[in-house]
C-alpha positions in Angstrom: 3.9 -54.3 14.2 3.1 -51.7 11.6 2.9 -52.6 7.9 5.8 -50.2 7.1 8.0 -52.4 9.4 7.3 -55.6 7.5 8.9 -57.2 4.5 6.0 -58.2 2.3 7.1 -58.8 -1.3 8.5 -62.1 -2.4 11.3 -60.4 -4.3 12.4 -58.6 -1.1 12.4 -61.9 0.8 14.5 -63.6 -1.8 17.0 -60.7 -2.2 17.5 -60.6 1.6 17.9 -64.4 1.9 20.4 -64.6 -0.8 22.6 -61.7 0.2 22.2 -61.6 4.0 24.1 -63.3 6.9 22.5 -66.2 8.7 22.0 -67.2 12.3 20.0 -70.1 13.7 18.7 -71.7 16.9 16.2 -74.4 17.6 13.1 -72.2 17.0 14.2 -69.7 14.3 16.4 -69.2 11.3 17.3 -65.5 10.9 18.8 -63.7 7.9 19.9 -60.1 8.5 21.4 -57.3 6.4 21.9 -53.6 6.9 18.6 -51.7 6.5 17.9 -49.8 3.4 15.1 -47.5 4.6 14.7 -45.2 7.6 13.2 -47.9 9.8 14.1 -51.6 10.2 11.8 -54.2 8.6 11.1 -57.7 9.6 9.6 -60.5 7.4 8.2 -63.7 9.0 7.6 -66.9 7.1 7.0 -70.6 8.0 6.4 -73.9 6.4 3.0 -75.5 5.7 4.3 -78.4 7.7 3.7 -76.2 10.8 0.0 -76.8 10.6 -3.1 -75.5 8.8 -3.7 -71.8 8.1 -5.2 -71.0 11.5 -2.2 -72.4 13.4 0.3 -70.7 11.0 -1.4 -67.3 11.4 -1.4 -67.7 15.2 2.3 -68.4 15.2 3.0 -65.4 12.9 0.9 -63.1 15.2 2.9 -64.4 18.2 6.2 -63.7 16.5 5.1 -60.2 15.4 4.2 -59.4 19.0 7.6 -60.7 20.1 9.4 -58.5 17.5 7.3 -55.5 18.5 8.2 -55.9 22.2 11.9 -56.6 21.6 12.7 -54.1 18.7 12.8 -50.4 18.4 12.4 -50.2 14.6 13.7 -46.6 14.3 17.1 -47.4 15.9 17.6 -51.2 15.0 20.3 -51.3 12.3 19.2 -54.4 10.3 16.5 -55.7 8.0 15.5 -59.2 9.2 13.9 -62.3 7.7 12.7 -64.8 10.3 11.9 -68.4 9.3 10.1 -70.2 12.1 11.3 -73.8 12.6 9.2 -76.8 13.6 11.0 -76.7 17.1 8.9 -73.5 17.8 6.0 -75.7 18.8 8.0 -77.6 21.4 8.7 -74.5 23.5 6.6 -72.0 25.4 6.0 -68.4 24.4 8.6 -67.1 26.8 11.2 -69.6 25.8 10.7 -68.7 22.1 10.8 -65.0 23.0 14.2 -65.5 24.7 15.5 -67.4 21.7 14.4 -64.6 19.4 16.0 -62.0 21.7 19.3 -63.8 21.6 19.2 -63.9 17.8 18.4 -60.2 17.5 21.2 -59.3 19.9 23.6 -61.6 17.9 22.6 -59.8 14.7 23.5 -56.4 16.1 26.9 -57.6 17.5 28.0 -59.2 14.2 
């Protein structure tokens, strides 16, 4: 996922979380709002309870790859903040990818 397609600033995270709609499942909490730039952006965050830095970075890399495979950033209509839940560790990569795909589809329908 390219850097231009990521939400990186804390202020942007907070503004999206406070103004956006919310959708959840056992692996993710997703906040989504209409995009403000040409391409959609995705921000990924997770708690320190998920593990040490190495484990958290592994999870973020996996989620970034899932987003890159599932999303066409030029045509996707929303900016998204993904919060990874502790239930992510209980599922396989493919199960988590399916959960994320369902949430992304739900966001475009709503």
